[in-house]
Structure formats: C-alpha cells, structure tokens
N, C-alpha and C positions, 0 to 999 in steps of 0.2 A: 446706273453703273455704265461705265464706258470702257471700250477696248479699241485700241488703234491696231488694225491689221496692216502690217507693213511687209515690204519685200526684204526683210532682214532675216538672216540665218542665225538662230539662237546657238546652234552647234559651232558656229564660227565667230563667237563673241559679238553677235548681232551685226556682222558685216553685211552691208546692203548687197542684194543680188540684182543681176541685170538679165535681160532676155526678152523674149516675146511671150505674151500671155496666150496660151493655146485654148484654155478653158476658163471661163469666168461666170460664176453664177452666184448672185447675192441672195442672202436670206430675206425673209419677210415675216409678218405676223403681228398680232396685237402686242403692243408694248415694246416693239422693236423699231428703232429709228436708224436710218443710214445716212451718213454724210459721206458721199463718195468722192473719190479722187480720180486718178487717171486710169482706173482699171476697167478694161473691157476686152473681149476676145480680139486678138490681133494687136493689142497695144504693145508698143516697144518701151520697155522700162530701162532707162539709162541711169548712170550714176550722177547725172547733173541736176537732179531735182529731189525733193523730199521723197522718202521711201513709202509714204502713206498710200495705201490702196483704198481703205475705207475706215471710217470711225463708226463703230456700232454702239448705240446707246440702248439700254433696256430699262424698262420700268416695271416694278412689281410692288406688292403691298409691303414687302420687307426685303432685306438683303438676300435672303435665301431664294425668294421667288425671282428677283432680278437676276441673280446668278444662274438660276436654272434656265431662264429665258436666254441668257447670254450663251450658255453652253449649247443650247439647241441651235441658236443662230450661227455660232461658229461651226458647228457640225454640218449645218446646211450649206455653209459658204464653201464654194469650190473654186480653186485656182490651180491651174497647171501651167508649167512653162517657167515659172520663177519660184524660188523658195520663199515661204512666208513664216511669220512668227506665230501662226495659228496654234501649233502644238504647244508652244510655250504658254500661250494664253490659257489654253485648256488645262494644262497642268496646274497653273495658279488657281484657276476657278474651281478646280475639283479638290483642292487641298483643304482639309477640315479647318485648319487655323485661319485661312483666308475667309472661308465661308462664315465662320463665327466671329470674324472681326478681331481676332487676337493676334494681329500682326503689327510690325513696326517697320521702320526703314531698313532694317537688316534682314527682312524676310527673304528676299531673293537670294542674297549671299548665303544664308543658312540652309536654304532648301534647293 
C-alpha cells in the first residue's frame, strides 16, 4: 500500500502550501518503506516544485495489515510549518469501505 504525503491542503481543494518546515520526523519500522523528497527541518517549500514530501509504502500479509501499518506510520510522521494531506490520508485509511476493498473511482467524491 502506498501513500503520497504532500504539502497540499485538503480543506482548500488540495492547494499546495508553502513555507519553512519547522519540525520533520519520519516514521520507521518493519514493513515500512520511505521514498523521501525535499522534506527536512529548515527546508523551504516553494510553489515551484512537486508538493511531495515522502512516499510511504507498507507491506502486510493482507490489505488490513498493510493499512494498519500505514496508519501507524502516518501517525508517527510529524511535519510542522506547512500544511500536509496527512489527515485526508488517515480518513481514507480508516474508512471501512476502503479497508475492505469495496471502493471505486467515485469513493472520494462520495465520502
């Protein structure tokens, strides 16, 4: 399972945010892989580049285990200074329809 943590604000129609990262702490653990971007304490996030901070990939024996690891990883992930889409990702990951794979391309619009 993969999640792209970005500096996009879900409450503002995913408009990219800019600023300086004051706090940046990445998750870790078995079954968690990180492909990081420009995120680090003191980094200046500008509108001129991709808004990706980190791509988190989790592996589990099944969808539910991978989702549980992803939720843990996202909750461990700390960013202050810019808005991220972390709360949006957590809402998706904790939705029962998503967890049990009964979603389609209209899932986000409906929920």
